[in-house]
Every structure is written in C-alpha cells, then in structure tokens.
C-alpha positions as CSV (number, residue, x, y, z in Angstrom):
1,M,20.4,-26.3,12.3
2,D,24.1,-27.1,11.2
3,Q,24.7,-27.6,7.2
4,Q,25.6,-31.6,8.0
5,N,22.2,-32.2,8.9
6,L,20.2,-30.0,6.5
7,F,22.4,-31.8,3.8
8,R,21.4,-35.5,5.0
9,V,17.9,-34.6,5.2
10,A,18.0,-33.0,1.6
11,G,19.3,-36.0,0.3
12,L,16.7,-38.3,1.5
13,F,14.5,-36.5,-0.9
14,S,14.0,-37.1,-4.9
15,F,15.8,-33.9,-5.9
16,E,17.2,-33.9,-9.4
17,G,21.3,-33.9,-8.8
18,E,23.2,-33.6,-5.4
19,P,22.3,-30.7,-3.3
20,V,25.3,-28.1,-3.1
21,E,23.9,-25.2,-1.7
22,I,20.9,-24.8,1.1
23,I,20.3,-21.6,2.4
24,P,17.1,-19.8,4.9
25,Y,14.9,-18.5,2.9
26,G,11.8,-16.0,3.1
27,N,10.4,-14.6,6.3
28,G,8.3,-17.0,7.9
29,H,7.7,-17.3,11.3
30,I,6.0,-20.6,11.4
31,N,8.3,-23.3,9.8
32,D,12.0,-23.4,9.3
33,T,12.5,-22.7,5.3
34,F,15.2,-23.5,3.4
35,R,16.0,-23.1,-0.4
36,V,17.9,-26.4,-2.0
37,T,20.0,-25.8,-4.9
38,C,21.1,-29.0,-7.0
39,C,23.2,-29.3,-10.2
40,P,22.4,-32.0,-12.5
41,A,23.7,-32.5,-15.7
42,A,20.9,-30.6,-17.0
43,G,21.4,-27.6,-15.2
44,V,20.7,-25.9,-12.0
45,R,17.9,-27.0,-9.9
46,R,16.3,-25.5,-6.9
47,Y,13.9,-26.6,-4.3
48,I,12.3,-25.7,-1.1
49,L,13.0,-28.0,2.0
50,Q,10.7,-27.1,5.2
51,R,10.6,-28.7,8.8
52,M,7.4,-28.4,9.8
53,N,6.6,-26.4,13.5
54,R,5.1,-29.2,15.8
55,N,4.4,-26.8,18.2
56,V,2.1,-25.4,16.4
57,F,1.0,-28.2,14.0
58,E,0.2,-30.9,16.3
59,R,-0.7,-33.7,13.6
60,P,1.6,-33.0,10.9
61,E,0.1,-36.2,9.1
62,E,-3.5,-35.0,9.2
63,L,-1.8,-31.3,7.8
64,M,0.0,-33.4,4.9
65,E,-2.9,-35.3,4.3
66,N,-5.0,-32.1,3.5
67,L,-2.1,-30.5,1.7
68,C,-1.7,-33.6,-0.9
69,G,-5.5,-33.9,-1.6
70,V,-5.8,-30.3,-2.4
71,T,-2.6,-29.9,-4.4
72,E,-3.3,-33.0,-6.5
73,W,-6.9,-31.4,-7.0
74,L,-5.7,-28.5,-8.1
75,K,-2.8,-30.2,-10.5
76,K,-5.9,-32.0,-12.0
77,K,-8.0,-28.8,-12.7
78,I,-5.1,-26.5,-13.9
79,T,-3.9,-29.0,-16.4
80,E,-7.7,-29.6,-17.4
81,T,-7.9,-25.6,-18.1
82,G,-4.8,-25.9,-20.2
83,G,-2.7,-23.8,-17.5
84,D,1.0,-24.7,-15.9
85,A,0.4,-27.0,-12.8
86,L,4.1,-27.1,-12.2
87,R,4.0,-23.0,-12.0
88,E,0.2,-22.6,-10.9
89,T,0.6,-24.6,-7.9
90,L,2.8,-26.2,-5.2
91,S,4.0,-29.3,-6.3
92,L,5.5,-31.7,-3.2
93,V,9.0,-33.5,-3.8
94,P,8.5,-37.1,-2.5
95,V,11.4,-38.6,-0.2
96,R,13.3,-41.5,-2.0
97,D,10.9,-44.2,-0.7
98,G,8.0,-42.5,-2.2
99,R,6.3,-41.3,0.8
100,P,5.4,-37.3,0.5
101,Y,6.9,-36.2,3.5
102,L,9.9,-37.3,5.9
103,K,9.9,-38.3,9.7
104,D,13.4,-38.1,11.2
105,A,14.8,-39.8,13.9
106,D,14.3,-37.0,16.2
107,G,10.5,-36.7,15.1
108,E,10.8,-34.0,13.2
109,Y,8.8,-33.7,9.8
110,W,10.0,-32.5,6.5
111,R,9.0,-31.9,3.6
112,A,10.0,-30.5,0.1
113,Y,8.7,-28.6,-2.7
114,L,9.7,-27.8,-6.6
115,F,10.9,-23.8,-6.3
116,I,8.5,-21.3,-8.6
117,E,11.4,-19.7,-10.4
118,N,10.6,-16.1,-11.8
119,A,7.9,-15.0,-9.2
120,T,8.0,-13.4,-6.3
121,S,6.4,-13.2,-3.1
122,Y,5.9,-10.0,-1.3
123,D,5.3,-8.5,2.3
124,L,4.0,-5.4,1.7
125,V,1.7,-3.9,-0.8
126,E,3.9,-1.8,-2.8
127,K,1.0,-0.8,-5.4
128,D,-2.5,-1.2,-5.6
129,E,-2.3,-3.9,-8.4
130,D,-0.7,-6.2,-6.2
131,F,-3.5,-5.9,-3.7
132,Y,-6.0,-6.7,-6.7
133,Q,-3.8,-9.8,-8.3
134,S,-3.9,-11.1,-4.5
135,A,-7.8,-11.3,-4.5
136,V,-7.4,-12.8,-8.2
137,A,-5.5,-15.3,-6.7
138,F,-7.4,-16.6,-4.0
139,G,-10.8,-16.3,-5.6
140,R,-9.4,-18.5,-8.4
141,F,-7.9,-21.0,-5.5
142,Q,-11.7,-20.8,-3.8
143,R,-12.9,-21.6,-7.9
144,L,-10.7,-24.1,-8.5
145,L,-11.7,-26.1,-5.1
146,A,-15.6,-25.5,-5.5
147,D,-16.3,-29.4,-6.0
148,Y,-13.5,-30.5,-3.4
149,P,-15.3,-32.5,-0.6
150,A,-14.4,-29.7,1.9
151,D,-15.6,-31.9,4.9
152,T,-12.7,-34.8,4.3
153,L,-10.4,-32.3,5.2
154,H,-8.9,-32.1,8.9
155,E,-8.9,-29.2,11.1
156,T,-5.3,-28.4,11.7
157,I,-6.1,-25.9,13.5
158,P,-9.2,-26.9,15.7
159,D,-11.8,-23.7,16.3
160,F,-9.7,-21.2,14.2
161,H,-12.8,-19.2,12.9
162,N,-15.4,-20.7,15.4
163,T,-16.0,-17.1,16.3
164,P,-18.8,-18.0,19.2
165,D,-16.0,-20.1,20.5
166,R,-13.6,-17.1,20.5
167,L,-16.0,-15.4,22.3
168,A,-16.7,-17.8,24.7
169,K,-12.8,-18.3,25.4
170,F,-12.7,-14.2,26.0
171,E,-16.1,-14.2,28.4
172,T,-14.2,-17.0,30.3
173,A,-10.9,-15.0,30.4
174,L,-13.1,-11.7,31.4
175,E,-14.7,-13.6,34.5
176,A,-11.4,-15.2,35.5
177,D,-9.2,-11.8,35.1
178,V,-5.9,-13.6,36.1
179,C,-4.1,-10.5,35.5
180,G,-6.4,-7.7,37.3
181,R,-6.6,-5.9,34.0
182,A,-10.7,-6.1,33.4
183,N,-11.0,-2.6,34.8
184,E,-8.4,-1.0,32.7
185,V,-10.5,-2.1,29.8
186,Q,-14.1,-1.4,30.4
187,E,-14.9,0.3,27.2
188,E,-13.0,-2.6,25.1
189,I,-15.0,-5.0,26.9
190,R,-18.5,-3.1,26.4
191,F,-17.7,-2.8,22.5
192,V,-17.5,-6.8,22.6
193,L,-20.8,-7.6,24.9
194,E,-22.5,-4.9,22.6
195,R,-22.0,-7.0,19.6
196,R,-22.4,-10.9,21.2
197,S,-24.6,-11.6,18.0
198,L,-21.7,-10.5,15.6
199,A,-20.1,-13.7,16.6
200,H,-22.9,-15.9,15.3
201,A,-23.6,-13.9,12.3
202,L,-21.5,-16.4,10.2
203,T,-21.7,-19.7,11.8
204,D,-25.5,-19.7,12.2
205,C,-25.8,-19.1,8.2
206,L,-23.4,-22.4,8.0
207,R,-25.6,-24.6,10.6
208,D,-28.9,-23.4,8.9
209,G,-27.5,-24.3,5.1
210,M,-27.5,-21.0,3.9
211,L,-23.7,-20.9,3.4
212,P,-21.9,-23.6,1.5
213,L,-18.8,-25.8,3.8
214,R,-15.4,-24.5,1.5
215,V,-11.8,-25.3,1.5
216,T,-10.4,-22.2,3.0
217,H,-6.8,-20.9,3.0
218,N,-7.1,-18.9,6.0
219,D,-4.1,-17.1,5.8
220,T,-4.7,-14.9,2.9
221,K,-2.0,-12.5,3.6
222,L,-0.2,-11.0,0.3
223,N,3.0,-12.9,0.8
224,N,1.2,-15.7,0.2
225,V,0.9,-15.3,-3.5
226,M,3.4,-15.8,-6.2
227,I,3.6,-13.1,-8.6
228,D,5.1,-13.6,-12.0
229,D,8.7,-11.6,-12.4
230,Q,7.6,-10.7,-15.8
231,S,3.8,-10.1,-16.4
232,G,2.9,-8.9,-13.1
233,K,0.3,-11.3,-13.0
234,A,-0.8,-13.7,-9.4
235,I,0.3,-17.2,-10.8
236,C,0.3,-19.7,-7.3
237,V,-1.3,-19.4,-3.9
238,I,1.2,-20.8,-1.4
239,D,1.5,-21.9,2.4
240,L,-1.2,-24.2,2.5
241,D,-0.8,-25.6,6.0
242,T,-3.8,-23.7,7.3
243,V,-5.9,-25.0,4.5
244,M,-9.4,-26.4,6.2
245,P,-12.8,-26.7,6.2
246,G,-15.0,-23.3,6.6
247,L,-16.3,-20.6,4.9
248,S,-15.2,-18.3,1.7
249,L,-16.2,-15.4,3.8
250,Y,-13.3,-16.0,6.3
251,D,-10.4,-15.5,3.8
252,F,-12.1,-12.7,2.1
253,G,-12.9,-10.9,5.2
254,D,-9.4,-11.6,6.8
255,S,-8.2,-10.2,3.5
256,I,-9.8,-6.7,4.2
257,R,-9.1,-6.7,7.8
258,F,-5.5,-6.3,7.0
259,G,-5.4,-5.2,3.4
260,A,-7.7,-2.5,3.4
261,S,-7.0,-1.1,6.7
262,T,-5.3,2.4,6.3
263,A,-3.4,1.7,9.7
264,A,-0.8,-1.0,10.9
265,E,-2.2,-3.6,13.1
266,D,-0.7,-2.2,16.1
267,E,-1.4,1.9,15.9
268,Q,-1.9,3.4,18.4
269,D,-3.4,7.0,16.7
270,L,-6.9,5.5,16.2
271,S,-7.8,8.6,14.3
272,K,-5.6,6.9,11.4
273,V,-7.6,3.5,11.5
274,S,-10.5,3.1,9.1
275,C,-11.4,0.8,6.4
276,S,-10.3,1.8,2.8
277,L,-13.4,1.9,0.6
278,H,-11.0,2.2,-2.3
279,L,-9.0,-0.8,-1.3
280,F,-12.1,-2.4,-0.4
281,E,-13.7,-2.2,-4.0
282,L,-10.4,-3.2,-5.5
283,Y,-10.4,-6.4,-3.3
284,A,-13.7,-7.6,-4.3
285,K,-13.5,-6.8,-7.8
286,G,-10.4,-9.2,-8.0
287,Y,-12.2,-11.6,-5.7
288,I,-15.2,-11.9,-7.8
289,E,-13.5,-12.3,-10.9
290,G,-11.3,-14.8,-9.5
291,C,-14.1,-17.2,-8.1
292,A,-15.8,-16.4,-11.8
293,G,-19.4,-17.6,-10.7
294,A,-18.0,-20.2,-7.7
295,L,-19.6,-18.3,-5.1
296,T,-23.6,-18.3,-4.2
297,D,-25.7,-15.3,-4.2
298,A,-25.9,-15.7,-0.4
299,E,-21.9,-15.8,-0.1
300,L,-21.7,-12.7,-2.1
301,D,-24.4,-10.6,-0.2
302,L,-22.4,-11.4,3.2
303,L,-19.0,-10.3,1.8
304,P,-19.2,-7.3,3.1
305,M,-20.3,-8.8,6.6
306,G,-16.9,-11.3,6.4
307,A,-15.0,-8.3,6.5
308,I,-16.5,-7.1,9.8
309,V,-16.8,-10.5,11.6
310,M,-13.4,-11.5,10.6
311,T,-12.1,-8.5,12.2
312,F,-14.4,-8.6,15.2
313,E,-12.9,-11.9,15.8
314,C,-9.3,-10.6,15.5
315,G,-10.3,-8.2,18.2
316,I,-11.7,-10.6,20.5
317,R,-8.5,-12.8,20.1
318,F,-5.9,-9.7,21.1
319,L,-8.4,-8.6,24.2
320,T,-8.6,-12.3,25.2
321,D,-4.6,-12.5,25.1
322,Y,-4.1,-9.1,27.1
323,L,-6.6,-10.1,30.0
324,E,-4.9,-13.5,30.1
325,G,-1.3,-12.3,30.2
326,D,-0.2,-12.2,26.4
327,H,0.6,-15.5,26.3
328,Y,-0.2,-16.3,23.0
329,F,0.6,-13.3,20.5
330,K,4.2,-12.0,20.9
331,I,4.6,-8.4,22.4
332,H,6.9,-5.6,21.7
333,R,5.9,-3.5,24.5
334,E,3.1,-3.0,27.4
335,E,0.1,-2.9,26.5
336,H,0.7,-4.1,22.6
337,N,-2.1,-6.2,22.4
338,L,-4.4,-3.8,23.7
339,D,-3.3,-1.5,21.3
340,R,-4.1,-4.4,18.7
341,A,-7.6,-4.8,19.8
342,R,-8.2,-1.1,19.9
343,T,-7.2,-1.0,16.2
344,Q,-9.6,-3.8,15.3
345,F,-12.7,-2.6,17.3
346,R,-11.8,0.6,15.4
347,L,-11.8,-0.8,12.2
348,V,-14.9,-2.5,13.0
349,A,-16.9,0.3,13.6
350,D,-15.8,2.3,11.0
351,M,-16.7,-0.9,8.9
352,E,-20.2,-0.9,10.2
353,E,-21.0,2.8,9.5
354,K,-19.6,2.3,6.0
355,L,-21.8,-1.2,5.3
356,P,-24.4,0.4,3.2
357,Q,-21.6,1.5,0.7
358,M,-19.9,-1.6,1.0
359,K,-23.0,-3.3,0.0
360,E,-23.5,-1.3,-3.0
361,I,-20.2,-1.9,-3.8
362,V,-20.3,-5.7,-4.1
363,K,-23.8,-5.2,-5.6
364,R,-22.4,-3.5,-8.5
365,L,-19.2,-5.4,-9.0
366,R,-21.7,-8.7,-9.2
367,S,-23.6,-7.0,-11.8
368,E,-20.5,-6.0,-13.8
369,A,-19.3,-9.7,-13.4
370,R,-22.3,-10.4,-15.2
371,L,-22.3,-8.2,-17.9
372,D,-18.6,-9.6,-18.6
373,D,-20.0,-13.1,-18.8
C-alpha cells in the first residue's frame, strides 16, 4: 500500500494529532497491520491501523459487531474490578463520523485501536512463565465473558470448530480422492476412521446441555497475548477477529495442541512428537487460575479431552487438504500437509496414552484452586 493512501485513510480516524509516520507492524498473516504515530501537543500518541482481509472474513460488518460488543463488555468488567481498561483490552478508535470502522471507496474495511505501550507479544515461548501467563490471560478472558450472551455473537468463520463437519468433509474428500493420494495414506485414514466417535465427544455434550455455550477466542496462540514489559505479567488478549460462540474446551484444547507439543507442527521425525505433561500442567494451572471458578465441573473434567479433540480435528483438516491437493494450507514442500497431519495424529495417540495422568493433573489443580479460595 502506498503511503499517500495510508495517510488518507488514517486521517479519517479520530486520532489525537496528525499522523506523522505509518509503518507495517507485527507478523500477522491475515490482516494488513500498521502502526501510526501522531504528535499532538500533549506528546507522542501511537495507534494500530488495520485493513481487514475480506477473503478470510467475508462478513466484516458482523465481525465488527462481535468485536464492539465484546470489547465494550470487557471494558465494563475490567473497570468494575478496578483494572485499567485502556491496557487490559483492545480499545477501538472510531472514525471521525463516529462509526467504529471505515469502509473506503474500494470496498475495503479499516479499523483502528489504541496502541498498548510498554507491552510485547511473543511469537515463541522463550520461558515457561510466558506460556503460563498466556494461560492466565485466556482464562481471565473466559471469566470476564462468562455471562456474556454468547448466542448473540456471529460465526465469523462458520463451522470453524464443528468437528463432526470436519470429519464429514474428510470422508467426502476421501471418497472423491481427486488427486489419487488415498492409497498412499491408508494408515492415516485408518487412524481417523477408528476414532470417528472423537469427532462427537464435545459437540454432543453441547447438544445435550452438558456443556455451556461460551464466548471463545479461537486463536489462543502466545502472540495473541500482550505481556507487560516491566512486570512480565499478561495484561491483554488481542486479535479478536475469531471471537465466536463455542466451547471453552476449544480454546484450552488448541492451546495445548501447539503449546505443549515437544515438536514443531510439521516435524518429520515422529519420535520427537509428544505431549509434555509439564507444559500441560503449567497451562492448565494458569487457565484454571485465570478462570477463577467460571468453568463448570463438566468443563473442568473435559479439559484433557478438549486437547485430544482439538488435536484430532487439526489433523483431520491437514489430511483433508492433502487429499484435496493442498489448496487451503500453504505448503513449502511436497507432502507438507501430510507431515502436519502425522504430527497431529502422533500427538493424539500420545495424549490418549497419557489421558489418566492428564485427568489426575486437572483433578489436583482443581483441589488446589478450591483451597486457595
């Protein structure tokens, strides 16, 4: 994007002072993100300016409706508990006409936030404390939104964690076998088909009323948590584009899937792939502490199963894409998606073996949390 157009767009938002610098910011792969620096009389003010990706989010108006509702709710809750709402949640900066986002002449959608100063998001876990702090942050996010009417939220990506639907799409791809790859991956296919019931383990509980519908983040990576530079404590959950109605187990499970794995998502040496019980316990401890009693007994009991189901679902998605010709996930080598699927299935198998230990860890952490109360 040319600077002239960026400055034109930035000038339409209610920034304090005139923009003097606009530079690309962060490592996001979906939206176009820029940091805007303004220089009013009171001193330097910085903001985040984003152009939303309409190819990924086809209904940006609904996305922004979700985002406005959730951030206003969070501000209210944080303020009521004596927190700093300007640092502990995202703060939208409106367009000069008062709207929460801008639709330009080309049909592009833009939004702006206050820049959270003196805090950093990390792409990789550099120390255990960072992983623990991300768990506390996402647990607190769940607690603050525990009584938000989740059924009023739009699905910004329909059926994102509908595991039975993911299984059905896999079976359709298997039957079509458009690339003639099915014969090469019979072991992986058998792994999925032998575990069909896993796909229904969480959604059936929701359907039967055993699990409550929650506001879920759906992208619980470490780099979506801002950590205070001075205290080292997590202060804010960011990137709320995928906030949707769902299950708390989706967020917890996906965090364990990538955060507690001992290997990269595309590791080819499967002997390196396992679920670290140390990292599982670390994250579960932080998440339960952050939730501070907001989860039901059923949700707590099923935390380990959430990790297994989310890992299984991800493996299904990689294998489906491989069978269909690698059109969804970007690949950097032949059989890249197959390697990804294999790591997820190896992780599922390891989690299944460790399920009794994972359940015992959660049981102990629950008891400790009650004692602390």
